[in-house]
N, C-alpha and C positions, 0 to 999 in steps of 0.2 A: 254298316260301319262307315263312319265319316272320314274324310280325307283330312289329315293334319299336316301342317307346315312347320318346319324347324328352320329358322333363319340363321345365317352365319356359319354354315357347315362347309368346309372346304371340299372340293370335288374328290380329292384323294381320300379323305376321311370317309365320305359317303360310300365310295366304291369299296373301301376296306370293310365297312360295316355290312354292306350287301354281300360281300364275299364270305365273311364269317358266318352269316346266316345261311347262305347257300351250302357252305362246307359242312355245317352242323345239321343241315336238313330241316331247319325251322324257319318260320315266318319272321320277318323283320320286327313286327310288332311284339312277338313273343320274346325275341332276343332283347329288345329294348326293355321289356318288363323284367327279364332276368338280370340285365345289367343294372337296372334301377334298384332292384332288391339287393344285389350284391354291394352296390355303392352304399346303401343305407346300412347294411350289416357291418361293413368295414368302417364306416364313419362312426357308428355307435361303439364298435370295439375300440377304436382309437381314442374316443373320448372317455370311455370307461377306463382304459389304461392310464390316461392322463389324470383323470379325476380321482381314481381309486387306488393309485399306486402309493407306495410308502413315501414318507417325507424325504426331502433331499438333505435336510439338516437333522443332526441329532438334537436332543433336548438341550444338551450342554452348549452346543454351538449356537442354538437359538437364544439361550440365556446370555451368552457372551455378547452376541450382537445387540441385544436389548440394553445390556449394561453399557456397552460402548456408545450406543445412540443416546442414552440418558446422560452420560458424562459429557458428550459433545454438545448437547443442548444446554448444559449448565455453563458452558464457556461464554465469554463476552460476545455479544452480538446475536445470540439466539434467543428468541422469545419462548417462554414456557407456557 
């Protein structure tokens, strides 16, 4: 197994990481893998919630916005 270096970690954060691994009785490498998997899972869940949630406007509200935008563009000074 090769030695890896992570730059920019505060001493307090490193000590907390080591303490969590020791408290759970697992090696730090395994803890890191678990944390990475959990991060990926939560990130994917968050994006799925954002991308696949229902719309924030009703169809009527969207049509009203389009109509207002069309009317505004017809006014003097706007190019169509």
